[in-house]
N, C-alpha and C positions, 0 to 999 in steps of 0.2 A: 135606756131612759135617761133623759137629761138630769144632771146632778143639781141639787140645790145646796148652796154653800152659804152659811151665815157668817157675814163679815165680822171679824173679831173672835170667832170661835174656831176658825181653821187657820192654818198658816198662810201668810201672804203669798208664798210661792204657788199655792194652789189657786188663790184668787187671780193672780196675774199671769199664770203660766199660759203659754200658747201651745198649739199642737206641735208634734215632732216635725223636723225639717226634711224628712225623707232621705233618700239615698244620695251618696256622693257620686255625681256624674262628671266630675271635672276632667278626669283623664279621657273618658270617651269623647267629650266635647272638644278637648284640646286636639285630639287626633282628627276629628272631623274638620275643624278649622284649618289645620295644617294641610289636609287633603284638598280642600277647596282652594286654598291659596296656591297650592302647587299645580292643580289640575283644572281649575276653573269649571267651565260648563260640563266637561267630561265627568267630573265628580258629582255635579248636581243631577245629571241624568242617571248615574249609577245609584245615587241615594234614592231617587224617585222609584227605581225598580226595587231596591232593597226594602225601603220603609213604607212606601205608598202603594207598592205592588202594581206599578203602571210603567209601561215603556212609552215615554213621551216622544213625539216627533218634533215638538217645539216647546220651549220654556215660556214663551210669551203668550198672553191672552190677546186674541185679535179683536179688532173693532166689531167684526161680524159676530164673534162669540158674545160680546157685551150686548149688542143689539138683540140677539136671540134670547139672551138671559132676561133682559128687560121685558121682552114680549111674553115670556113664559111666566112672569111673576103676576100674581093676582093684582088687578088694578087697585083694589082697596089697600093692599099692603104698600104699593107704590105711593098711594096718597098719604098713608101714615108716615112713611119714610120721609116724604117731602115736608110734612108738618114738623116732624122731629128735627129735620135738618134746619128748617127756618128758626126753630127755637134755639138750637145750638149756635147758629150764626148770630142771632140777636144777642145772646149772652156773651159770646167770645169777642164780638166786635167791640164791646166795651173794655176789653183788656188791652187793646192796641196802645202801645207806648209811642210817644213822639220823640223825635230828636230835639235837643235844646241847644241854645247858644247863650253865653253870658258875655256881655260887652259893656260893663258898667264902670271900667277904669280906662283912662286914656292909653291907647296903644296895646291893649290886651284883649285878646279874644280866646275864650275857652269854650268847649262844647262837647257834646256827645251825639253820635249818630247811631241810630238803631238800624241794623241790617239783617234781613232774613238769611238763613242758611241757603246755600244754593240748591241743595237736594236733600230730601228727607225720606227715610225708609219706614214703612209701616208694616208691622207683622200682624197678620190676622189668623188666629188659630183655625184649624180644621178639626177633624176627629169627631167626638161625641156630640158636638153642637156647633152650629154656625152662628156667628155674631156680627150681623150687619151693623148693629149699634156701635161696635168697636170701630168700624170703618168710618162712620159719621163722626164719632167723637175724636178720632185721631187725625183724620184728613182735613176736616173743616178748619180747625185752628191753624193748621199748617198753611192752607191756602189764604186764610185771612192775614196771616203774618207776611205773606208775599213770597212764599217758597216757590221757586220756578218749576221744580219737578218733584212730585210725590210718587215714590215707587212702592207699590204694595206687593208683598210676598204672602202667599197662602198655599197650603198643601193641596194638591190635586186629588180628586177621587180616583177610584180604580179604573174608571173609563177615560181618565185624562181631562175631565171637565173640572170646572170650579163651580161651587154652589151658586145657582142663579141669583139668590137674594144678596150674596156677597158682591157679585158683579153689579147688580142693580144699585146697591148702596154706594159702590165705588164711583159709578157714573154720576150719581146725584151729588156726591161729595167733591167731585173734581179730580179724582185720582188720575195721574197721567200715564203710568206704566204699571202693568200687572204681570207678575211672574209666578209660574206654577212651581213653587218650591216652599217647603216648610222645614221645621226643626232647626237644629243648630246650624245646618248647612245653609239655610236661608240667611241667618244672621251673619255668617262668615261671608257670604256672597255680597251682602249689603255693605259690610265693613271694608272689604278689600277689592270688590269688583271682580267680574268675570267677563268673558267675551260678550255675554248677553246682559248681565245684570250690572247696571252702573253703580259705582261706588258712591255712597251717600255720606252726609256730614252728621246726621242725627238718625238714630233708630228708636222708634217708639212702638208700643203695643205689647199686650200680654202674651204669655205662652206657658208651656209646661216647664218642668225642671230643666230640660235640655236647652230650651230657648233662654230661660233666665240665666243659666250658667254661661251660655254663649255670649249674651249681652255683657255679663260681668267680665269675660275674658277679652272682649274686643274694645272695652271702654278705654279710652286714651287714643286709640286709632280713630274712633268716632265718639261722638257724644251719645248718651242714652237717656231715656226718660227716667227710669228707675229699675231696680231689681224687684219685680213683683213677687210677693208671696201668695199664699192661699187667700181666697176671699174671706172677708170678715164683716160681721154686722154686730153692733152693740146697741141695744134698745134701753133707753132710760125711761122708766115709767113710775108714776105713783100708783096707788091702788084703784084708780078710777077707769083704767083702760079695759077694753073688751079683750079677754084672754084669747078669743078666737083670732082677733086681729094681730095680737102680738105673736102668737104661734105662727101665723101665716107669714109675718114679716121675717121671723127667724128662719123659717124654712126657705124663704126666697134666696137666701145665701147658702144655706146648707145643701141645696140641690146642685150647687156648682160642682163641687168635688168632695171627695171623702176627707180631704184635709181642711176644708172650710171651717170657719169658726163662727158660731152663733151664740151670743151672750145677751142675757137680760139682767139688768141691774135695777133693783126696785127697793122701795121702803115698805113693801107689803108682802108678808108671807102668804096671805090669802091669794093675791094675784100670782105669786110664784107657784103655788101648788095648782092653781087653776090652769096656768100655762103649761106646766109639766103634764097635766092630764090631757089637755087639748092637743099637745104635740102627738101624743099616742093615738089620738083620733085621726089627725090629719096625715101623718106620715104614710100609713098604708094606702092612702088614696092617691098619692103622687105617682106620676109616671117614672120619676127618678127616685123611687122610694128607697132602693138599696143604698144609693149614694147619700141621700139625706139621713138615713138611719145611721150610717157609719159616722157622718159628720156630727150629728147630735149626740150620739152615745160617746164618741171619743174626744170631741173637742168642744162640745156645747156645755154651757153652764148657766145657772141662774144664781145670781149673787144677791143676797138680801142684807141691806144695811139699815141702820136705825132711823135715818132721816135723809131727805133729798139732798142736803148739802154733802153728806158723805157719799151718796150715790154719784154726784157730779165729780167728786174727787177721784173716785174709783175709775170713772170713765176717762178722765184726763190721764190717769196713770196708764191705762191700757192703750190709749191713743189709737182708736180703731179706724179702719178704712171708712166705714159707714157708721154714722151715729144718728139714731132716731130719738128725738125728744118728745116722747108721747105723754105730754102734760098739757094742761089747759092754757097756760100763759108761757109758751116757749120762749118768746122774746125777752122775758124777764130773766132767763137763764143763759141767753146766747153769749153774753160777755164772759160768763164763767167757763164756757167751753174753750179750752186753749189748744187742745190736741185732738184733732179729728180731720179726716180727709174731706168728707162731705157731711153736712148736718141737715137733717130732715126735721122740719119744725111742726109740732102739733100732732094730733091724733089722726089726722086725715092725709098724711104725707108718707105713704109707704116708700121704701127705698127704691122700688121698681120704677117710680117716677123719674128718679135720677138716672137709672140705667138706660132708659129709652127716650125720654120725651121732654122733660122739663127744660133742659138747656145747659145747666152746669155739667161739667165733664164727669165721666164715670171712670176714667183712668186715674186711679187714686193711690196714695201711699199706703202700704200694708205693713204688717209685722212690727207695728209701733213706730214706723218711720214718719208718721204724721207729727211726731215731736219736732221734726226738723225739715220736713219737705212738704210739697204742695201738690194739688191736683195738676194734671196736664193742662196746659194753657197756651195761649199765643206766645207767651214768654219763652216757652220751650223751643220755639222755632226761630228765634232771633238771637243775635249776638250784638254786642255794643263795642264801638270804637270811640275813643275820646281823642280830642285834639287840642293843641295849644299854639297860640300865635302871640309873639311879643315883638314890638318894634324895638329899634336900637335904644331909644330913650326909655322905654319901659324896662328893658333889661338893665340899663344903667341904674335904675332906681332900686333894684333888688339884688343885684349881682353879689354885693358884699354879704348880704344875709345868706344867700345860697352858699357862698364860699365858706362862711363861718359854720353853717350847719354841716356841710360835707366834712369839714375838718374835725368836727366832733365825732364823726364816725370813722375817722382815720382814712378817708378816701380822698387823697390829695389831688388825684387826677380829676375827680369830679369837681373839686374846688377850683382847679385851674381852668376847667372848661367854662365855668361860670364867669370868670373875670378876664379871660384872655382877650375878649372882644372889646374891653374897655380901653379908651385912650389913657395910657399911663405915662405921665410926663417923666417919671423916674426911669422908665424903660424896664421895669422888673415885674410886669404883670404875669 
């Protein structure tokens, strides 16, 4: 049963604690990465046999497999995927940054150019659930950014196939290359390249502890989106919400995995107790009841504070991945929310809207990292170069200032490079 904690009556460490971080897989992952670097495709085939229990004849998904997958998916689901993709495109197209140029002084041009990375890698989990939503959310921003090639990696089934809905989503999102490989070995292949898997510049997408650790270890060789922790939801509510709705929203994240965190923060003990009871009604009815039960019992909590202002303060301190503002006038409180990955406004905006359909990205900062990081966006797939141009006359106007500044830092070669181009009648520039 979920715990109810009264803020001010229990220690803050209990209020703000997250679930345990799981086992240390760093040594195992390091060995897998080294193997892939040394043996390339050979290692990938071997890991497919070992972990996925399949002997592959090819790592690449063919165009024929993609076409067959699309044909096998229910037309209604393809229609919903297309609608979701359109919403995601509409939102992310507004994120596109433009290059700029400044030329407001004679002889001086400065500017910044925005450049997409050449190649991006997208990890899509397999295992207990297939996530075509992840394909849309991660591939569409990359294509909007102008990435030339998006390489998707995903674990194969025991018969060597890839889930048809994953392939259908990939075709809708514009994925260029699909590789049948999962786990830490997939991340290693993307980071260093193999005979079949092209080396990428950026790796995005969620995964298990092995995938997260692999992303951590290859960072620097490539860029990554984030080190994703377990899924989180925090619901802020006054006493006027329907407890059935709040319980359902908490369980929408609790069913992800046993490490997921579901938290309600409210100013109403009556609501807290009603939600606690309602969770016990709803959990046994879930297909993933065992997972949800473990998440709610081990990592879930209901925090009761004296007023809504304190509730908001608690939410900001926790800095959740998903935050629902289940109150009547949510926009009155939007400016007060400083730390959250994605904010869902009002009593009719379940977090599942964001997971699948609304348009904002569902790849979000977890484990409190919303304090300093952001949802996946078009920005994740571009880099910036800046440039400077001065004419001889423009340099002459500022060279002595640059020389003076450089000498304050004790860098006399810097100073000389600024003035050596000046005509010096005394001959001592």
